[in-house]
A tleap script that builds the chain and sets N, CA, C and O, in Angstrom:
source leaprc.protein.ff14SB
mol = sequence {
  NMET ALA VAL ALA GLN ALA LYS LEU GLY LYS
  GLU SER ASP ASP CYS SER LEU LEU PRO LEU
  VAL HIE ASP ILE ILE LYS CYS MET ASP LYS
  ASP SER PRO ASP VAL HIE GLN GLU LEU ALA
  LYS LEU LYS THR LYS ILE GLN GLU ALA ARG
  GLU GLN ILE SER ASN MET PRO GLY ILE GLU
  SER SER PRO PRO GLU GLN GLN GLN GLN LEU
  ALA THR LEU ARG GLU GLN VAL ARG THR LYS
  ASN GLN LEU LEU GLN LYS TYR LYS SER LEU
  CYS MET PHE ASP ALA PRO LYS ALA CSER
}
set mol.1.N position { 0.450 11.117 -10.874 }
set mol.1.CA position { -0.367 11.250 -9.692 }
set mol.1.C position { -1.846 11.180 -10.055 }
set mol.1.O position { -2.642 10.623 -9.299 }
set mol.2.N position { -2.220 11.739 -11.200 }
set mol.2.CA position { -3.609 11.687 -11.636 }
set mol.2.C position { -4.045 10.250 -11.879 }
set mol.2.O position { -5.190 9.886 -11.609 }
set mol.3.N position { -3.130 9.437 -12.389 }
set mol.3.CA position { -3.442 8.028 -12.614 }
set mol.3.C position { -3.686 7.335 -11.281 }
set mol.3.O position { -4.606 6.528 -11.153 }
set mol.4.N position { -2.862 7.650 -10.296 }
set mol.4.CA position { -3.030 7.047 -8.975 }
set mol.4.C position { -4.363 7.458 -8.362 }
set mol.4.O position { -5.033 6.637 -7.735 }
set mol.5.N position { -4.757 8.726 -8.537 }
set mol.5.CA position { -6.026 9.174 -7.998 }
set mol.5.C position { -7.187 8.528 -8.728 }
set mol.5.O position { -8.189 8.176 -8.105 }
set mol.6.N position { -7.070 8.367 -10.036 }
set mol.6.CA position { -8.132 7.722 -10.800 }
set mol.6.C position { -8.282 6.272 -10.369 }
set mol.6.O position { -9.395 5.774 -10.202 }
set mol.7.N position { -7.153 5.603 -10.190 }
set mol.7.CA position { -7.181 4.211 -9.749 }
set mol.7.C position { -7.766 4.113 -8.351 }
set mol.7.O position { -8.570 3.224 -8.070 }
set mol.8.N position { -7.363 5.028 -7.471 }
set mol.8.CA position { -7.852 5.027 -6.108 }
set mol.8.C position { -9.353 5.289 -6.092 }
set mol.8.O position { -10.083 4.646 -5.339 }
set mol.9.N position { -9.818 6.220 -6.910 }
set mol.9.CA position { -11.237 6.527 -6.977 }
set mol.9.C position { -12.053 5.350 -7.464 }
set mol.9.O position { -13.141 5.084 -6.953 }
set mol.10.N position { -11.527 4.645 -8.452 }
set mol.10.CA position { -12.227 3.490 -9.003 }
set mol.10.C position { -12.308 2.373 -7.963 }
set mol.10.O position { -13.352 1.736 -7.823 }
set mol.11.N position { -11.230 2.132 -7.240 }
set mol.11.CA position { -11.207 1.062 -6.256 }
set mol.11.C position { -11.999 1.420 -5.005 }
set mol.11.O position { -12.560 0.537 -4.356 }
set mol.12.N position { -12.053 2.705 -4.659 }
set mol.12.CA position { -12.711 3.094 -3.428 }
set mol.12.C position { -14.232 3.085 -3.557 }
set mol.12.O position { -14.933 3.275 -2.564 }
set mol.13.N position { -14.756 2.866 -4.771 }
set mol.13.CA position { -16.194 2.806 -4.944 }
set mol.13.C position { -16.798 1.643 -4.164 }
set mol.13.O position { -17.927 1.746 -3.684 }
set mol.14.N position { -16.077 0.558 -4.034 }
set mol.14.CA position { -16.585 -0.639 -3.377 }
set mol.14.C position { -15.712 -0.963 -2.174 }
set mol.14.O position { -14.944 -1.925 -2.203 }
set mol.15.N position { -15.825 -0.167 -1.120 }
set mol.15.CA position { -14.965 -0.389 0.036 }
set mol.15.C position { -15.751 -0.790 1.271 }
set mol.15.O position { -15.182 -0.872 2.360 }
set mol.16.N position { -17.019 -1.037 1.129 }
set mol.16.CA position { -17.839 -1.385 2.276 }
set mol.16.C position { -17.645 -2.853 2.652 }
set mol.16.O position { -17.700 -3.748 1.809 }
set mol.17.N position { -17.420 -3.061 3.929 }
set mol.17.CA position { -17.254 -4.423 4.438 }
set mol.17.C position { -18.578 -4.990 4.949 }
set mol.17.O position { -18.694 -6.196 5.165 }
set mol.18.N position { -19.558 -4.141 5.140 }
set mol.18.CA position { -20.826 -4.585 5.718 }
set mol.18.C position { -21.540 -5.658 4.903 }
set mol.18.O position { -22.063 -6.601 5.498 }
set mol.19.N position { -21.591 -5.566 3.565 }
set mol.19.CA position { -22.255 -6.657 2.834 }
set mol.19.C position { -21.572 -8.009 3.051 }
set mol.19.O position { -22.237 -9.041 3.147 }
set mol.20.N position { -20.247 -7.993 3.127 }
set mol.20.CA position { -19.532 -9.251 3.364 }
set mol.20.C position { -19.824 -9.796 4.762 }
set mol.20.O position { -20.028 -10.997 4.939 }
set mol.21.N position { -19.840 -8.911 5.743 }
set mol.21.CA position { -20.151 -9.336 7.115 }
set mol.21.C position { -21.583 -9.867 7.175 }
set mol.21.O position { -21.853 -10.860 7.852 }
set mol.22.N position { -22.481 -9.218 6.480 }
set mol.22.CA position { -23.870 -9.673 6.445 }
set mol.22.C position { -23.963 -11.073 5.832 }
set mol.22.O position { -24.684 -11.933 6.338 }
set mol.23.N position { -23.229 -11.292 4.741 }
set mol.23.CA position { -23.237 -12.614 4.107 }
set mol.23.C position { -22.680 -13.686 5.045 }
set mol.23.O position { -23.183 -14.809 5.084 }
set mol.24.N position { -21.647 -13.332 5.793 }
set mol.24.CA position { -21.062 -14.285 6.746 }
set mol.24.C position { -22.080 -14.636 7.823 }
set mol.24.O position { -22.230 -15.803 8.185 }
set mol.25.N position { -22.770 -13.638 8.328 }
set mol.25.CA position { -23.771 -13.888 9.368 }
set mol.25.C position { -24.905 -14.760 8.832 }
set mol.25.O position { -25.375 -15.667 9.519 }
set mol.26.N position { -25.343 -14.481 7.592 }
set mol.26.CA position { -26.400 -15.312 6.993 }
set mol.26.C position { -25.939 -16.759 6.864 }
set mol.26.O position { -26.699 -17.684 7.154 }
set mol.27.N position { -24.699 -16.956 6.431 }
set mol.27.CA position { -24.177 -18.315 6.288 }
set mol.27.C position { -24.087 -19.009 7.635 }
set mol.27.O position { -24.351 -20.208 7.735 }
set mol.28.N position { -23.721 -18.276 8.662 }
set mol.28.CA position { -23.620 -18.871 9.993 }
set mol.28.C position { -25.003 -19.238 10.525 }
set mol.28.O position { -25.167 -20.260 11.190 }
set mol.29.N position { -26.001 -18.393 10.226 }
set mol.29.CA position { -27.367 -18.699 10.671 }
set mol.29.C position { -27.908 -19.956 10.006 }
set mol.29.O position { -28.662 -20.714 10.615 }
set mol.30.N position { -27.517 -20.174 8.751 }
set mol.30.CA position { -28.006 -21.330 8.004 }
set mol.30.C position { -27.109 -22.551 8.175 }
set mol.30.O position { -27.381 -23.603 7.596 }
set mol.31.N position { -26.052 -22.427 8.957 }
set mol.31.CA position { -25.058 -23.500 9.106 }
set mol.31.C position { -24.538 -23.947 7.749 }
set mol.31.O position { -24.365 -25.137 7.487 }
set mol.32.N position { -24.293 -22.966 6.897 }
set mol.32.CA position { -23.843 -23.232 5.540 }
set mol.32.C position { -22.337 -23.488 5.513 }
set mol.32.O position { -21.592 -22.885 6.286 }
set mol.33.N position { -21.888 -24.374 4.630 }
set mol.33.CA position { -20.442 -24.618 4.503 }
set mol.33.C position { -19.723 -23.479 3.766 }
set mol.33.O position { -18.497 -23.490 3.654 }
set mol.34.N position { -20.480 -22.506 3.268 }
set mol.34.CA position { -19.889 -21.387 2.539 }
set mol.34.C position { -19.267 -20.336 3.458 }
set mol.34.O position { -18.742 -19.332 2.978 }
set mol.35.N position { -19.320 -20.554 4.766 }
set mol.35.CA position { -18.790 -19.564 5.714 }
set mol.35.C position { -17.312 -19.316 5.446 }
set mol.35.O position { -16.862 -18.170 5.460 }
set mol.36.N position { -16.556 -20.378 5.203 }
set mol.36.CA position { -15.115 -20.225 4.981 }
set mol.36.C position { -14.838 -19.422 3.703 }
set mol.36.O position { -13.898 -18.629 3.651 }
set mol.37.N position { -15.657 -19.636 2.689 }
set mol.37.CA position { -15.495 -18.878 1.450 }
set mol.37.C position { -15.794 -17.403 1.695 }
set mol.37.O position { -15.075 -16.535 1.199 }
set mol.38.N position { -16.841 -17.114 2.449 }
set mol.38.CA position { -17.204 -15.725 2.747 }
set mol.38.C position { -16.133 -15.067 3.627 }
set mol.38.O position { -15.820 -13.889 3.452 }
set mol.39.N position { -15.583 -15.820 4.556 }
set mol.39.CA position { -14.506 -15.284 5.394 }
set mol.39.C position { -13.268 -14.968 4.560 }
set mol.39.O position { -12.580 -13.978 4.809 }
set mol.40.N position { -12.991 -15.811 3.575 }
set mol.40.CA position { -11.852 -15.553 2.692 }
set mol.40.C position { -12.071 -14.272 1.894 }
set mol.40.O position { -11.138 -13.497 1.688 }
set mol.41.N position { -13.321 -14.048 1.441 }
set mol.41.CA position { -13.637 -12.812 0.721 }
set mol.41.C position { -13.401 -11.594 1.618 }
set mol.41.O position { -12.845 -10.585 1.183 }
set mol.42.N position { -13.834 -11.706 2.880 }
set mol.42.CA position { -13.647 -10.605 3.825 }
set mol.42.C position { -12.166 -10.347 4.064 }
set mol.42.O position { -11.725 -9.198 4.094 }
set mol.43.N position { -11.412 -11.405 4.231 }
set mol.43.CA position { -9.968 -11.263 4.451 }
set mol.43.C position { -9.306 -10.582 3.248 }
set mol.43.O position { -8.450 -9.715 3.419 }
set mol.44.N position { -9.699 -10.972 2.044 }
set mol.44.CA position { -9.159 -10.358 0.827 }
set mol.44.C position { -9.513 -8.880 0.776 }
set mol.44.O position { -8.672 -8.048 0.437 }
set mol.45.N position { -10.751 -8.551 1.112 }
set mol.45.CA position { -11.202 -7.161 1.090 }
set mol.45.C position { -10.426 -6.314 2.097 }
set mol.45.O position { -10.058 -5.176 1.803 }
set mol.46.N position { -10.182 -6.866 3.276 }
set mol.46.CA position { -9.410 -6.143 4.291 }
set mol.46.C position { -7.979 -5.934 3.813 }
set mol.46.O position { -7.411 -4.862 4.022 }
set mol.47.N position { -7.396 -6.931 3.182 }
set mol.47.CA position { -6.043 -6.797 2.659 }
set mol.47.C position { -5.975 -5.725 1.574 }
set mol.47.O position { -5.021 -4.949 1.527 }
set mol.48.N position { -6.984 -5.682 0.704 }
set mol.48.CA position { -7.031 -4.648 -0.334 }
set mol.48.C position { -7.120 -3.261 0.298 }
set mol.48.O position { -6.481 -2.321 -0.173 }
set mol.49.N position { -7.910 -3.134 1.359 }
set mol.49.CA position { -8.041 -1.845 2.046 }
set mol.49.C position { -6.708 -1.432 2.661 }
set mol.49.O position { -6.335 -0.261 2.605 }
set mol.50.N position { -5.992 -2.384 3.245 }
set mol.50.CA position { -4.673 -2.084 3.811 }
set mol.50.C position { -3.709 -1.595 2.738 }
set mol.50.O position { -2.940 -0.661 2.964 }
set mol.51.N position { -3.753 -2.231 1.572 }
set mol.51.CA position { -2.876 -1.818 0.470 }
set mol.51.C position { -3.226 -0.417 -0.009 }
set mol.51.O position { -2.336 0.383 -0.296 }
set mol.52.N position { -4.522 -0.116 -0.097 }
set mol.52.CA position { -4.945 1.220 -0.512 }
set mol.52.C position { -4.468 2.265 0.487 }
set mol.52.O position { -4.000 3.334 0.096 }
set mol.53.N position { -4.582 1.962 1.764 }
set mol.53.CA position { -4.149 2.906 2.790 }
set mol.53.C position { -2.651 3.131 2.714 }
set mol.53.O position { -2.187 4.266 2.831 }
set mol.54.N position { -1.888 2.063 2.520 }
set mol.54.CA position { -0.432 2.224 2.469 }
set mol.54.C position { 0.010 2.977 1.220 }
set mol.54.O position { 1.104 3.540 1.203 }
set mol.55.N position { -0.817 3.000 0.173 }
set mol.55.CA position { -0.488 3.712 -1.063 }
set mol.55.C position { -0.977 5.153 -1.081 }
set mol.55.O position { -0.730 5.876 -2.046 }
set mol.56.N position { -1.668 5.579 -0.026 }
set mol.56.CA position { -2.191 6.946 0.008 }
set mol.56.C position { -1.048 7.949 0.121 }
set mol.56.O position { -0.077 7.717 0.841 }
set mol.57.N position { -1.172 9.072 -0.601 }
set mol.57.CA position { -0.129 10.091 -0.493 }
set mol.57.C position { -0.150 10.742 0.888 }
set mol.57.O position { -1.212 11.069 1.418 }
set mol.58.N position { 1.033 10.923 1.458 }
set mol.58.CA position { 1.160 11.594 2.748 }
set mol.58.C position { 1.037 10.680 3.939 }
set mol.58.O position { 1.163 11.136 5.075 }
set mol.59.N position { 0.795 9.402 3.716 }
set mol.59.CA position { 0.603 8.482 4.838 }
set mol.59.C position { 1.897 8.293 5.625 }
set mol.59.O position { 1.875 7.939 6.804 }
set mol.60.N position { 3.019 8.534 4.959 }
set mol.60.CA position { 4.306 8.358 5.632 }
set mol.60.C position { 4.650 9.552 6.524 }
set mol.60.O position { 5.594 9.482 7.310 }
set mol.61.N position { 3.899 10.635 6.409 }
set mol.61.CA position { 4.145 11.824 7.229 }
set mol.61.C position { 3.451 11.682 8.575 }
set mol.61.O position { 2.356 11.128 8.677 }
set mol.62.N position { 4.109 12.193 9.595 }
set mol.62.CA position { 3.506 12.173 10.929 }
set mol.62.C position { 2.455 13.281 11.023 }
set mol.62.O position { 2.473 14.215 10.222 }
set mol.63.N position { 1.552 13.190 11.981 }
set mol.63.CA position { 0.540 14.249 12.130 }
set mol.63.C position { 1.138 15.658 12.295 }
set mol.63.O position { 0.612 16.598 11.701 }
set mol.64.N position { 2.214 15.841 13.075 }
set mol.64.CA position { 2.789 17.194 13.137 }
set mol.64.C position { 3.342 17.666 11.786 }
set mol.64.O position { 3.237 18.846 11.452 }
set mol.65.N position { 3.927 16.750 11.012 }
set mol.65.CA position { 4.417 17.122 9.679 }
set mol.65.C position { 3.258 17.513 8.773 }
set mol.65.O position { 3.365 18.465 8.001 }
set mol.66.N position { 2.152 16.783 8.863 }
set mol.66.CA position { 0.977 17.104 8.064 }
set mol.66.C position { 0.406 18.461 8.464 }
set mol.66.O position { -0.029 19.232 7.609 }
set mol.67.N position { 0.408 18.754 9.766 }
set mol.67.CA position { -0.070 20.057 10.231 }
set mol.67.C position { 0.817 21.177 9.708 }
set mol.67.O position { 0.324 22.238 9.327 }
set mol.68.N position { 2.131 20.941 9.690 }
set mol.68.CA position { 3.061 21.939 9.171 }
set mol.68.C position { 2.837 22.168 7.680 }
set mol.68.O position { 2.843 23.308 7.215 }
set mol.69.N position { 2.641 21.086 6.932 }
set mol.69.CA position { 2.364 21.212 5.500 }
set mol.69.C position { 1.068 21.975 5.270 }
set mol.69.O position { 0.985 22.814 4.373 }
set mol.70.N position { 0.062 21.682 6.079 }
set mol.70.CA position { -1.227 22.361 5.962 }
set mol.70.C position { -1.070 23.854 6.243 }
set mol.70.O position { -1.633 24.682 5.526 }
set mol.71.N position { -0.312 24.202 7.276 }
set mol.71.CA position { -0.084 25.609 7.603 }
set mol.71.C position { 0.653 26.312 6.466 }
set mol.71.O position { 0.330 27.449 6.124 }
set mol.72.N position { 1.631 25.644 5.887 }
set mol.72.CA position { 2.379 26.218 4.769 }
set mol.72.C position { 1.463 26.459 3.569 }
set mol.72.O position { 1.514 27.520 2.947 }
set mol.73.N position { 0.633 25.482 3.250 }
set mol.73.CA position { -0.284 25.620 2.117 }
set mol.73.C position { -1.313 26.727 2.357 }
set mol.73.O position { -1.657 27.472 1.440 }
set mol.74.N position { -1.799 26.828 3.589 }
set mol.74.CA position { -2.755 27.901 3.903 }
set mol.74.C position { -2.105 29.267 3.755 }
set mol.74.O position { -2.730 30.209 3.270 }
set mol.75.N position { -0.858 29.373 4.172 }
set mol.75.CA position { -0.139 30.640 4.026 }
set mol.75.C position { 0.050 30.983 2.551 }
set mol.75.O position { -0.068 32.146 2.164 }
set mol.76.N position { 0.340 29.984 1.733 }
set mol.76.CA position { 0.483 30.217 0.301 }
set mol.76.C position { -0.836 30.696 -0.305 }
set mol.76.O position { -0.844 31.600 -1.141 }
set mol.77.N position { -1.937 30.099 0.109 }
set mol.77.CA position { -3.247 30.510 -0.391 }
set mol.77.C position { -3.541 31.942 0.036 }
set mol.77.O position { -4.038 32.742 -0.757 }
set mol.78.N position { -3.235 32.261 1.284 }
set mol.78.CA position { -3.467 33.608 1.783 }
set mol.78.C position { -2.652 34.633 0.979 }
set mol.78.O position { -3.165 35.688 0.606 }
set mol.79.N position { -1.391 34.312 0.720 }
set mol.79.CA position { -0.524 35.206 -0.051 }
set mol.79.C position { -1.059 35.381 -1.469 }
set mol.79.O position { -1.090 36.498 -1.986 }
set mol.80.N position { -1.475 34.300 -2.093 }
set mol.80.CA position { -1.980 34.379 -3.460 }
set mol.80.C position { -3.292 35.162 -3.520 }
set mol.80.O position { -3.530 35.905 -4.472 }
set mol.81.N position { -4.131 34.998 -2.518 }
set mol.81.CA position { -5.374 35.770 -2.481 }
set mol.81.C position { -5.082 37.264 -2.328 }
set mol.81.O position { -5.740 38.100 -2.947 }
set mol.82.N position { -4.097 37.587 -1.506 }
set mol.82.CA position { -3.709 38.992 -1.348 }
set mol.82.C position { -3.189 39.560 -2.667 }
set mol.82.O position { -3.507 40.692 -3.030 }
set mol.83.N position { -2.394 38.775 -3.374 }
set mol.83.CA position { -1.898 39.233 -4.674 }
set mol.83.C position { -3.034 39.425 -5.672 }
set mol.83.O position { -3.044 40.393 -6.433 }
set mol.84.N position { -3.985 38.504 -5.666 }
set mol.84.CA position { -5.137 38.647 -6.558 }
set mol.84.C position { -5.903 39.921 -6.253 }
set mol.84.O position { -6.279 40.654 -7.168 }
set mol.85.N position { -6.136 40.188 -4.985 }
set mol.85.CA position { -6.845 41.406 -4.603 }
set mol.85.C position { -6.061 42.641 -5.025 }
set mol.85.O position { -6.641 43.628 -5.478 }
set mol.86.N position { -4.757 42.584 -4.876 }
set mol.86.CA position { -3.911 43.711 -5.272 }
set mol.86.C position { -4.030 43.966 -6.767 }
set mol.86.O position { -4.191 45.111 -7.190 }
set mol.87.N position { -3.952 42.905 -7.575 }
set mol.87.CA position { -4.031 43.059 -9.021 }
set mol.87.C position { -5.429 43.480 -9.464 }
set mol.87.O position { -5.576 44.230 -10.429 }
set mol.88.N position { -6.450 43.000 -8.766 }
set mol.88.CA position { -7.813 43.415 -9.098 }
set mol.88.C position { -7.999 44.904 -8.828 }
set mol.88.O position { -8.713 45.590 -9.559 }
set mol.89.N position { -7.361 45.393 -7.786 }
set mol.89.CA position { -7.518 46.807 -7.434 }
set mol.89.C position { -6.791 47.718 -8.420 }
set mol.89.O position { -7.067 48.916 -8.470 }
set mol.90.N position { -5.876 47.170 -9.198 }
set mol.90.CA position { -5.168 47.973 -10.193 }
set mol.90.C position { -6.030 48.252 -11.424 }
set mol.90.O position { -5.672 49.092 -12.250 }
set mol.91.N position { -7.146 47.567 -11.552 }
set mol.91.CA position { -8.093 47.753 -12.664 }
set mol.91.C position { -7.468 47.473 -14.022 }
set mol.91.O position { -7.924 48.014 -15.029 }
set mol.92.N position { -6.474 46.671 -14.070 }
set mol.92.CA position { -5.854 46.336 -15.346 }
set mol.92.C position { -6.635 45.246 -16.061 }
set mol.92.O position { -6.494 45.068 -17.271 }
set mol.93.N position { -7.440 44.532 -15.330 }
set mol.93.CA position { -8.142 43.399 -15.912 }
set mol.93.C position { -9.639 43.645 -15.986 }
set mol.93.O position { -10.434 42.781 -15.614 }
set mol.94.N position { -10.018 44.796 -16.455 }
set mol.94.CA position { -11.434 45.085 -16.605 }
set mol.94.C position { -12.021 44.158 -17.667 }
set mol.94.O position { -11.480 44.016 -18.763 }
set mol.95.N position { -13.100 43.554 -17.324 }
set mol.95.CA position { -13.762 42.637 -18.261 }
set mol.95.C position { -14.463 43.460 -19.326 }
set mol.95.O position { -15.105 44.462 -19.012 }
set mol.96.N position { -14.347 43.051 -20.581 }
set mol.96.CA position { -15.050 43.785 -21.641 }
set mol.96.C position { -16.552 43.603 -21.472 }
set mol.96.O position { -17.031 42.510 -21.171 }
set mol.97.N position { -17.273 44.677 -21.668 }
set mol.97.CA position { -18.726 44.631 -21.488 }
set mol.97.C position { -19.382 44.162 -22.781 }
set mol.97.O position { -19.040 44.614 -23.873 }
set mol.98.N position { -20.318 43.258 -22.630 }
set mol.98.CA position { -21.042 42.725 -23.801 }
set mol.98.C position { -21.991 43.804 -24.301 }
set mol.98.O position { -22.645 44.485 -23.512 }
set mol.99.N position { -22.056 43.950 -25.603 }
set mol.99.CA position { -22.948 44.987 -26.157 }
set mol.99.C position { -24.147 44.395 -26.822 }
set mol.99.O position { -24.992 45.127 -27.337 }
savepdb mol mol.pdb
quit
């Protein structure tokens, strides 16, 4: 999973479509024959974005399922925080004082 996140992070650095759209508009203003090449670049970029979205974790879950998972995780965090507070109150983990 860490590899997938690293790959996703590396690819998501360049996800802006605006520079490509700007290049297409410039080519159209100049009546340049490069418009088709720029459109192909945009199409490729959109396809890459679709692939990234389909590879995202949890995308197959519906919004209610995601809400349920979120509620479960929040409850786990709440329980763990309560346990931490309980153990802290026992004073078993007093930090040694620097001398």
